[in-house]
N, C-alpha and C positions, 0 to 999 in steps of 0.2 A: 178711886177707880182708875187714875193715871197710873199709879204704880201696879196695879193688877194689869192693866194694859201692856205696860213695858214688859212685865213678866210673861205674859202672854206671847208677845212678839219675840222674846229671847226662846221661849219654847219652840217656837216656830222657825228658830234660826235666822229670824229678820233682823239681824244684829245692827245693821246700818239704822234702821228705822227706830230701834229700840234705844240706841244711843244718842239719836239727833231728831227726836220725835217733835220737840217744840220748834226747832229750826225749820223742819221740812213742812209742817203745818202752816207755819207763818209764811214760808215762802209760797206755797201753792196757793194760799188764801190772798196774798198781797197781788200775785200775779193773775188770779182769777183763771187758773189753768184748766182745761177740759178735762173731765174725768179720765179719759182714756190717755191722754198726754200725762196725767199724774201717775197712771199705773205704769205706763213706759218708763218714766223717770225712775220710779220706785224701783222697778226690776232692774234697770241698769244700775242704780247705786248698790242695791244688794248683791248683784253680780260682782261689782268691784270689790265690795267689802268681803265677800266669799273668797275671790281670788288673792286678796291682800292677806287675810287670815290664812289661808292655805299655804301661801309662799313662806309666812312666818313660821309656820309649823313645820314645814319641809326644811328650812333653814336650821331651826333649833334641833331637829331630829338627826341632820345631816352632820353635826359637830364640826362642821368644817371652818367656823369663825373662831379663832382662838388669837392668843398673842403671838402665833407664828403666821398669822393670815397676811398675805400681801398680794394684791392683784397682778395678773399677768402683765400688766403695762409696766410693771416694777423689774421683769425678769431682764437680766443682762445676758441677751443671746450672744454677745462677743467673748464671754468669759470661758465657757467650755471650749476645750481644743476639739472636741468631736460632738455634734449634736445635729440631729435631722429636724430642723426647724419646719420645713414644709410637712413633713409627716406629723409632727406635733400639733402643728395649727390646724390640720386636717380633722383631728380628733375633736376638736371643739365643735365641729358640725354634728357630732354625737351621732353619726350614722352608724357606729360600732355597736350601739345599744340596740338597734333592730336586728341585728344578725342572730343572736348576740355573740360579740366576740370579746376576747380578754385583751388587757393591755399590759405588758411587763416593761417596767423601766429599770434598767440595769445600769449600775456605774458607781463610783466612790461616793462617799460622804460629802454632803454639801456642794453639789452641783446643781440643785434646783429639782430633783426628781419629786419630792413632797410638794413643793410649791407647784409644779405642775399639776400634779394629781388633786391638790386641793381645789383649784381652778376648774378642774374638769367635773368635780362635785358641785362645786357651785353653779357652773354652767348647766349641768343636768337639773339641779333644783330650780333654776329660774325658767326653764322651760318645761317646768310641770312634772319632772320625774322624781321619785323617791331615790333619794341617793344618801350614801353615808361614807364617812371618813374616820378610820380608827387605826392606831398604831398597832402592830402585831402582837408586842408585849402586852398590851391591856386586854385585847381581844382573847388572846389565850390564856391569860391569867383568869379572866372571868369565867371562861368556858370550864377552864381545869378545876376551879374551886367549887363548882357544882357537883353535889354528891346525888341529888335527886333526879331520877331518871326522867321524870315528868317535868321538872324545872329546866333540865338540859333539852328535852325535846322542844319546849316553848322557846328557849332562847336560841335554838338552832332556827327555828322558823322565823324569829325576829331578824336574825342576820341573813337568812336566806332570801327574804322578802325584797329588799330594795332593788330597783332596776339597775343601780351601779353601786358596789361595794368597794372602797378602796382600802387594802390591808397596806399599811405603811411599814418601811423598815424590817423587812424579814430578813435577818442574817447578822444583825448587830448582838443579839443575844442567842443563846442556845436554850433549847426547850425540851421538856420530858418527852418520852415516847407517848404517853398519853396525849399531851398537846399536839404531837404530831398527827395522831388518830383523829382528834377532834377537827383539826384544820382539815384533813382530808375528807371528814364527814361532811364539813361546811361547803368546801368546793364541790363535792359531790353533788349536794342538793341543788347548788347554783349552776351545774354544769349544763350547758346548752338551753338554759333558761334565762339567765340573767348575765350581766356582764360584771367581771371583776378586774380591778386594778391592782398590780402588786408592784411596790418599789423594793428593790433589794440591792444589796451591795456586794451579793455573793453570787460567783458563777453557779450554774445549775448542778455541775458535777460535784460541787462541795455541799449540796444542801443536806446531804447525810450527816454533816457536821453540826447543822443546825438542830435536826432532831436525830440525835444519836439513839441507836437500839429502836427506832421507829420501823417497822417493815413496811410502811405505806407510802415512803418518800416517792418511790418510782411512780407509783399509780397517782400519787398526788399530782406530781409534774407532769404526767401524762394528761390528766384532765385539765389542769392549768393552763398548759401550752398548746393544747389542741385549738385551732383556730384562733390563735393569739397572735397580735402584733407586739415584736419585741424590739424596743428601742434603747440603744446603748447610748450612754452619756460619758464622756472621757474628759479629764482635766484634772486641774488642781482644785483644793478646796478653797471655795468662795469666802468662808469663814476665815480662813487663814490670811486671805487677801484683805479682808476688812480689819482684821486685827493689825497686819502690818501698816494698813493706811492710817489707823488711829495711832499707831506708833510714831509714824513719821510726821503726823499732825502736831503729835505733843512735843516731839523733839524740836519741831519748827518754832512752835509757840514759845518754848523754853528759850531758845536761842535768840528769839526776838526780844524776850524780857531781859 
């Protein structure tokens, strides 16, 4: 009977009670809690469990946590030679999601564009939104490999659904004309419905080189840049700075030895 009760609780999505039945029963029995208070406690605990599971699911789907994950508290604002810190910090209010508006981060490699974008996804997820982070190469390779029209339609809906989608590192590789057309279709499906963030190291005039022979580049940029905030970051590679710092540290250690 106990096992059947737990299964029924799980079927009703009463996950907290299913996992903590003994503890909950013992607690309310010992405290001689009034029936209405028991119900109030149970509802509160189930809501907390539902929110916890929902957050865990959104974080997993977002793909934002990886070996590259670093919180904004670690961001070195002093390193870029040009960066609009107030504008970037305002983005974390997530007001652009309600418009909806797009955001474009443009600048050389290793200046924190991806780090900022990842943290915006994390912020959106913790505030209850569906959000996703994916590198352009992974996204377009996945779409380009699909031959079935039905499967492609389903995958397009999957990437069109999140309230916020980050497409990271457009410009580091070139893609086929079909990949360009597929990206255009995705941006068109998200156009004025949801927000898209793009990070790129290439000026918009050069996007034709990213998608050579793709006829849709102008239309793609038109939809992407309409009602978009464009934030330029300039400076030297932070990875090169870290590499130089490690070299100096190693040199100093050897000299001391």
